[in-house]
C-alpha positions, 0 to 999 in steps of 0.5 A: 389333238389339238391345235398346232402342236397334234398332241394326242393322249388318252387317260382315265380317271377312277372313282375317288382318284386325284391324277396330276397332269402335267404338261411341259408346254405351256401353248398345250396347257392353255389349248387344253384348258379352253377345250376344258371350259367350252372355248374351242372344240378338239379336233379330236377325241371323246370323254367317256364318263361311266362307259358313256360318251358325253362333253365337259362343258355343260355337263352338270355332273363334271365341274371344272374348278378354273384357276384363280377361282375366286375371279373366275368361278363367283358371279356378282350379278347374283347373291350368295344363296344363287351363287352356290345353288346354280350348280343344282339348276339342272337337277331340280329346276325350280331351286330358285323358287324353292325356299324350303330347300334353300332354307335346308341348304342353309342350316346344313352348311352355315356352321362351315360357311357362316350366317353372315355370308348368306347375307353379303353381297358375293363381292365383298367376302373375302378371298377364303369365303370366295374359295369356301363357295364355289368350292362347296358349290362343287362338292353339294352337287358331287360332281367329278370335278378337273381343277386348272392350277387350283392353287395358282394366285393363291397363298400358303393359308388359301393352299391348305384349305384347298388342299383340304376340301380337294380331300373333302372331294376324295373321300366322298368318291368324287374324283379330281384331275388336276391339271398343272405346270408347277406339280409342288403342291398336287403331287401331295395329293395324287395317286397318278402322275401324268407327264406330257412332253413337248413331242407328245411323249406320255409318260406315267407315275405311280404314286409309290414311285414319286420322288 
């Protein structure tokens, strides 16, 4: 449960599955966002990953993709390569000094990201290039992902790109949970929909029953 709402719920998500979660109360959505980003702690409950208790903030196996991604998940004080590899530091602590590994990553992802971006200040990247950077960062680490309104603030072209990246996550077996107040984009790729009402009620709908 969290905040004054005392909203209590539980759900599971399977490997390679996309679960859309719609929270009908804006206050509840905001509090859950703060819990996922580590700004506040839940009053109770636990998170299990592969049957073991864990936490989301600081867990290298779970990526939280925040809303308005290109504003909140780009680190202007770091260059492009370090922005891209920052999620690898726990798996490969020597990544900052491992030029051979960085070269290998550059060679592998240049055909996708382009060669020019590696020499550009990240603040000068286009919106699409910033989206590519953030989503490739998650893809590179092969982590489970929680997306907080991933389509918020994105125009049609960028929404299509976000959609294609999330589909790549799913194809690779990465679980995706999408939190949103508006499900117009999310339902197209969701396997299940979980609706959390203002009074704590929960309703789950399978994809074959979407209307």
